[in-house]
N, C-alpha and C positions, 0 to 999 in steps of 0.2 A: 497170608493173602488177604484176610479180612481187614488188616490194618493198612494195606497198600491202597485199596480202593478209596477209602476216605482221604488218605494223604494225597492221592492224585486229584481227587475232587477239590481239595483245599488249594492245591497248586493251580488248578484250572481257574478257580474263583479268584485267586490273587492275580493271575494273568489278565483276566477280564477286568478287574478293578484297575490294574495298572494301565491298561489300554484306555479305559474310560477316563482316567485322570489325565492322560496324555491328550485325548480329544478335548476335554474340558479346558485344559491349559491353552490349547490352540485356539479354541473359541474365545477364551478370555482375552488373548492377545489381539485377535481380530476385532473384537468388540472395542478394545482400547484404541486400536488404530482408527476405527470408524468414528469413535467419539472425538478423537483428536482432529480428524478431517472435518467433521461437522463443526467443531469449535472454530477451526480456521476459516471455514466458509462463512460462518456467522460474523467473525471479526472482519473479513473482507467486505461483506455486505454492508455492515455498519459503517465501515470506513468509506466505501464508495458512496453511500447515501449521504454521509456527512460532507464529502467533497462536492457532490452534486448540489447540495444545499448551498455550500459556500460559493460555487460558481453562479448559482442563481442570484445570490445576494450581490456578487460582483456585477452581474448584468443589471440588476435593479439600480445599483449605485452609479453605474456608468451612465445611465439615463437621467440621473439626478446629481449632477456634479456638485451643486451647492450643498446638498445633504451629505454627500461623501466627504466634502471638505469639513463640514461640521462634525461628522463622526470620527474621521481619521485625524483631524487636526489640520490646522491651516499652516501651510508653509509660506514664507514671505513671497508675496506676489502671485501666489497660485490659487488662492481661495476664490478669486473671481474668474479664473481661467477655466472655462468649461472644457476646453481641449486638454489642458493639463490634467484635470481630474479624470477625463475619459481615457487618456493615455495610461495613467496609473491604474485605472480599473482594468483596462485591457491587458496590461502587463501582469497584473495580479491574476487574471484569469489564465493566462498562459503558464505562469509559474504553478498555479494550482493544477493545471493539466499535467505539467511535468511531474508534479508530486504524485499524481495518480499513476502515471506511467511507472515511476520508480517503485511504487508500492506493489505493482503486479508484474514487475520485470521477470520474475522467476517463471511466470506463466507464458512468456513470449518465446517464440522461436529465436534462435541465435541471430538469424538474418534480420528479424524485426527489431531486436535489441540494438543492433548496429545501425539500422535505419533510424530508429528513434534518437540514438546518440548523435548521428550526423545531423538530423533535423534540429534537435535542441541546440547543439553546439553552433550550427550555422545561424540560426535565428538569433541567438544571444550575441554572437560575434558581429552580426550585421545591424543590430538594433541598439542605438544609443539609449532609447527609452528603456529597454529591458536591462541594459547595463546599469543605468542610473537607478532604476527601481530596485535591482538586486543589491547594489551598493548601499542603498538606504534601508532596505527592508529584508535582506537575506536572513537576518537573525530570526525572522518570523517562522522560518522553516526548520525542519529537523537537522541535527548535526550531520546525519548521513547524507541528506540532500545537499547541504552546504559543501561537504567533502567532495561529493561527486561533481557538482558544478564547478567548484574551484579547481579540481583536477582536470576536468574537460576543457575549461577555458584556457588552460596553459598549453593545449595541444592544437 
């Protein structure tokens, strides 16, 4: 009997240790999940901040078409055309907006995604300016955005 009590105590201790290890394992997984979510939030914040800065630059250059022509390069006949530079700047702002939408599409409701798709497709189909800008500058954007827009424009 004297040997049974210490044996039971040892078994009890092992069960407590096993339970504690299980709890620690669960906590470690949760901490890893939270760390990953935090990293994703930071990436999204940096991305959106960068895109907002880009749109601000687009707006700045839309108001200064000659500077835009100097920075982006002059196309034949277009460097003096304030309207042409402003159209390109406006098109760039819209494509930058579309890029932001695509970047956060997983966070939209299904109906919102469809609405954005309809809006983007409609605007591009109806706008010769957007079509021309995309044809000339689509390579500026990610391959995934190119694939999406090329797929959508065929529908």
